[in-house]
N, C-alpha and C positions, 0 to 999 in steps of 0.2 A: 504494500500500500504506500502510495506517494502522498506526503502531507506537507503543505506549506503553511508555516506560521507567520502571521503578519502582526507586527507590534511596533511600538514607538521606543521602547527601552529594553535593555538587557543588562543584568548584573555580570561582571563588575564594571562594564564600560559606561553605562548611563543608567542611573537609578534615582527615582524619586519616591519609590515605595515598593510594596510587595509584588507588584506586576513584574518588575525587573527580575526578581528572584524566580517567579514562575516561568517566565520566558527563557531563563537560563537553564532551568532544571527539567521542565517537561519534555522539550524536544530530545535531549539525550536519553531520557527514560523511554520515550517511544522508540528511538533507534535501537536501544537495548532489547526491545521486544520484537525487533525485526522490521520496523517501518523505515522507509526511505524518506528522511525528514530534511527539510530545508527551511531557512528563515528569510524573511524580507523585512529590512529595517530602513529607516531614513538615514541618509548619509550625514549624520551629525559628526562634528570633528573628532570626538573621542572614538567613535566607531570606525571612521575612515582611517584613523591612525593605527588602530589595533588589528583590523582584519588582515589576514595574510593573503598575499598574492592576488590582489584584486585585478580583474581584467574586464574590459568592456564587453558586455553581451549584446547591448542594443543602444544605439544612439537615437534618443527620442527627439531631440531638437527642442523647440520652445513648447512649454506646457505650463498651465496654471500660474502664469505670471513670471516664470523663470525662462530666460532665454536659452539656457543650456541645461538639458536633462539627459543623463545617461543611466543605464542600468548596468551595475557592476556585479561581478560574481567573484567571491573569494571563499576563505575558510575562517571560521571562528577560532581564535586562539584557545588553546586548551582542549576543547572538545573536538576540534577539526570538522565540525558540521559545516556543510555548504551554506553560504549566506549570500543573498542578493542585497545590494545597497542601491537606494535611489540617490544618485549623486546629482543634486540640484543646488549648486553653491549659493545662489541668491536666496533660496528658501531655508537651507539647513546649516550652512557654515557660518555660525554666529555663536557668541557666548551665551551665558545664562543657562536655564534649564531647557528641556525639550519643548516646554509650553509657555515659559515666561522669560521676560527680559531680566537682566541683572537687578533692576529696580523693583521686581515683583509683579509688574504689569503683564497682562496676557499679550503675546505677540499679535499684532494687528492682522497679520496674514495667516493665522492658524487655520482658517478655513481652507485656503489654498494648499498649505503645507501638508495637511492630513488628508485632504481630498486627493492630492497627487499620490500619496502612499497607497490609498485604496484603489485608485485607478490603475496603478502599476500592478497591484495584487490581482486585479480582475484580468488584466492582460496576460499575466502568468497563468492564471486559471484557464484562459481560453487557448493557451498554447501558442500565442503569437508574439511573446516576448523572448522566450528561450525555446527554440525549436527542438532542443535536445532533451527537454524535460518538461512534462506537464503534470500537475498534481491531480490526484483523485479527490482530495479534500483540501479546502482552504480554511484554515482556522484563524479567525480574526479576533484580536484581543482589545477589548474596551473601546471607548468612543473614538480613539485615535485611528483605529483600523476599521471601524464599522462601515465606512463608505465602500470598502471592498465588496460587501454583500450587495449594496445598492448597484454598484457598477456591474457586478456579475448578473444581477437581475435585468439591468438595462441591456446588456449585451448577450443575453441568451440567444440561441441555445449554447450551453456549455455542459460538458459531461461532469465537471467537478462539482461536488457537493460543498456547501458552505456551512460552517459551524461558527457561531459567535459566542464569546465568553464575556459575561458581565463581571468585571472585577470589583467595581463599586458603582452602583446605580446613581449615586449622588453627583457624580461628575459626568455630565451628559454631552459636552461639546455643543453648546448652544450658540447660534450665530444669527445675525440679522436676516430676516426673511428676504429682504430686497437683494441680498447677495446670491440668491439661488442661481442666477444666470452664470456665475463663475464656475459652477459645478459641471456644466455641460450635459445635464440630464433633461429629459422631456419634462414639460410642465406638470404632467400627471404626478411626478415624484414629489412635487411641492405641495400636494394636497394633504388633508388630514389622514388620508390612507397611505401617505408616504412620509416625508420628513417633517412636514409642518407640525409644530408643537406650540400651541398658545401664541401664535403670531411670530414664532421664530423657527429656525431650522435646527433640528436635533440630529446630530450624527449618531448618538446612541440609538435613536429610534430607527435609523437605517439598518442597524444590526438586528434589532428586535423584529422589524417588519419583514425583512428580506432574506434572512438566513434560513437554511433548511432545518437547522437544529440550533437551539439556544442552550447554553450552559451557564451556570454560575458556580461559585467556588466553595459551596457547602450545601448539603441538603436542606438545612434549616433556612438558609437565606433564600433558596429557591422558593420555599413556601412563603416566606415573609414578604418578598417583593411583589406578590400578587395581592397585597393588602394595602389600604390607604396609609397605614402607619409607616410602612417601609417602602412603598412604591414610588415615592418622589414624583407623583403625578402620572407615572407611566403604568400604574397597576392595571388599568383597563386594557392597554396593549398587551401586557403580559398575560392577563386572564384570557385574552383572545388567542394566545398561542400556547395555552396551558399544556396541551398534549405534546408540545415540542420543547418544553423547558425541563432541563435536567440539572440536578445538583451533584457535582463531583468535588469532593473535598480536596483541597490542595495538599501536597506533600511538602517536605523540606529536603534539602540536599544533605544526606547523612555524612558526606565527606567534608563539606564546609562546616557543618554544625556537629562536631564530634568532640566532646571534652577529653577523650582519651588521646586525641591527636592534634589538638588545637594549639598552634604556636603562639596565639595572641594572649593566652591566659597565663596566670602566674605559675600554676602547677597543673599538670594534666592528671585526669582522674577518670574513674568509671564507677559503676554502681557498687563495686566492692571496695571503694577507696574514699570513705567519708573524710579521711584526713586531708586528702587533696582538695576536696571541696572547702574544708575549713581554711586551708591555706589561701585559696583564692579569695575567700571572704575577708581575711585579714589584709590581704594585699589591696583589695578594693577599698576598704576603709582607709588605708593609708594613702592611696592614690587620690581619693576624693575628699580627703580632709575630714573624714568622719571619726568620731571617737572610737577607740579600740575596745568596743563593748562586745564581749562574746555572748552575752545573754540577750541582747536586743534582737528582735525580729527585724532583719534588714530587707526592705521591700524596694525593688527597682521598678522604674517605669522607663521604657524605651519606646518612644512614640512620637508621632506628630502631635504638637501641642494645640489641639482643637477641641471644641465642645463635642464633636462626634465621638472622640476618643474618651469622653468622660473626664477630662482633666480638671474641669471645674469641681467635680465630685471629690477628686483627690485634694485639691486646694482647700475645700471646705472641711473635709474630714481630718486633714493633716495636723492642725494644732492640738486637738485632743489626743490623737494617737501618739504624737511625739511626746506629749506630757506623760503618757503611759509607758514610754520607753521604746517606741518603734523608731527605726531609722529609715530615711528615704534617700535613694540615689536616683536621680532623674537625668535622662538625656533626651533631647529633642529640640525641634524648632517648629515654629508655626505662628499662631496668632500673637502679635506683639504684646497684647494685654496679658496673655498667659505667660509669656517669657518674662515679663516684668514681675508678675505675681510670684513666680517661682524664685526669681532672684531675691525678692523681698523675703520669701520664706527662708532662704539661706541666711540672710542677715538676722532674721528673728530667731532662728534655731541653729546657732553655730554648733558644729560637731554632730548634729542630728539630721540635718538635711543638706544634701549636696546636689548641685545642678550643673550640667554641661549643656549650654545652649548651642545647638549645632548637631551634626551627625558625623560620627566616625565609626567605621565598621569594626575596627579592632577594639575600640572602646566598648562598643555594644557587646561584643563577645565577653569582655572582662566584667561588664556589669551583670550580664546574665549568669556567668559562671560564679561570680562572687556573692550574689544576693541569695537570700533564703527563699524569697517569693518574688513573683513578677505580677504586677497589677495591670489588668486590661479591662477597665470598667466601661467599655464602650456603650454608647446609646444604640448604635447598630454596628455590626461587624460582619462583612460578607464572609470572610474566612478567618483572617488573623493568622499571622505566622509567629509573632513573638511568644504567644502562649505555648506553641509547639517547640520553639527554641528552649523555652523554660523547661518543658517536660524532658527534653533531650538532655539538659544539663542538671537535672535534679533540683530545679528551682520551681517551687510549686506555684502554679498559676492561681491568681485571685481574679475571677472574671464574672461579668454579667451574663445571664443566660440568654444570649442572642446569637443568631447566625452560627458561624463556625466555632465560636467559643462554646456554645452549647453542645456542638457535635464532637468536640475534642477533649473537654474537661469534665470528669465525673466528680460530683461533689462528695467529699469525704473519701474518695478513692485515689484520685490523681491530683486533686486540687480543691479549691473552694469556690462555690458558685452562689451568686445572689440574683434577685429578680428585679427589684425596683431600682430605677436610675436616680437614687437619692444618696446624699452624703451619709445619712443614717444607716442605710442598708450596706453601703461599702464599709463604713467603720465597724459595723457589727461583724462583718465577714473577716476583716483584718484582725479583729479581736479573737475570733475563733481560731484563726491561724496562729496568732501569738500564744494562745493557750496550748495548742498542740506542740508548738515549737519548744515549750519547756520540757517536753518528753523527747529527748534527742533520738532515742531508738524508734519511737513511733513515727517521728518526723521522717527519719531516713528510710523507714519501710515504705512510707507513702511516696517519697522521692524515687525510690527504687522501682516502684510500680510504674511511675510515670516514665522513667528512663527505659523501661522494658517495652514501651509501646512501639509498634512499627509505624513510623511517621514518614517513611520513604515515599518516593514517587512511583514505585513499582506497581502498587495496587491502583492508584489513580490512572497511571498510564494504560493499564489494561482496560479500565472502564472507558477511557477516551477512545481506545481502539474499537471497543464494542459499539460506542456511539457513532464513530465514523462509519462503521459498517451499516448501521441503521440508516444514517443519513444518505449514504450512497445507494442503498436499496430503495429508499423512498424516492430519491431523485430518478432512479432508473424506472421505477414502476409507475410513478405519476408525478412528473415534474409540476411544481406549483406554478399556477398562472399568476403573474404579478402585474397589477394595474392594467389589465387588458392586454 
């Protein structure tokens, strides 16, 4: 089976969140199961610099506002997977993040930048971009790649099936409706049956409407997004595709996240080496300027600092918990108000609260290895990876019962779970954890249970292959008619 993944970022080259980790880990896992897998990425500077032996496959010429567009083919460093790059210097060769300028504002031409990515993906699907390779399945990730599904629908017939994965429904790729002419699609695609969404264009809706199969990154989130509480205004569209929506839980890379072989942490350890975990704890306290308190429950937060992630709950619960002896070590960046509030918490609680504003991968490993528990009190969470990193490192998750958090953490077995998105509920759960922490043997038994979980991509990869087969069979048996 030939599978093309279309995405905007990939770890470790370009990363703004868990999407990059998934795109880095799922394709090799599929390849290990025998699939012929390739990637399609935008030609961002970090990607162009790292891809090995790139060569031109197709000279597109001018497209989507860029005077020069080429399709390159090379190999990913490390995995050696084949990768296509959309080399459009005017659109992609710039600083900042894939989506935002250095000042934090959205790139004004994001519509063209990510429409081009989808347009090239559709041409690869049709077999007229690389005559030597045509995919059976095109797997598009999040709104940045969603237009692949619309362009495949516009340019039917194509034998390739399309699969679209929602990594976070809250980020939808919304643009001015008047810019629809820049997309080069028939006007029918701009109707409510197409991309139109409350007077705007929604790239996310392109994936939801036109993909042959839709997945999201946990079974619970697949159910939640069909409700008004979690559907972000798209619950009606999702309900209309209910039979085509699947929840497949993300995995993590057991080579990258492995305390027995992690060069970033102070002491390597496994489930039989509690002493190594304690050494990491003391090293973290020293590194972060926390008091060397062996009795305190040390809770870490490694997260975007946003209300979605429940960081306001942490801030509200923190003073009382610190007064009871809990320590907090936080790393993240996000809402300036949250960043300022956590800095103030450090000033108010020296030696008990430590904060690093920013993101550093090696530091994240040390925080997760050194903490006793990791808090993920999200208001909604499609999958969540940090709680799985915590399980892998014997760092017990404290999570809210939503999305993938509910699917990966069992209360009282591998971690601690609460229901209400309130500071009181979070604080009560942290207190439950602190009480168990006083019994070192019981705590380590629970940590060992978490460390024994199979969190690898092998199982999810097999589920995706089964879904690809379903999508291909459905396409062959009864291709969907889209917009007449």
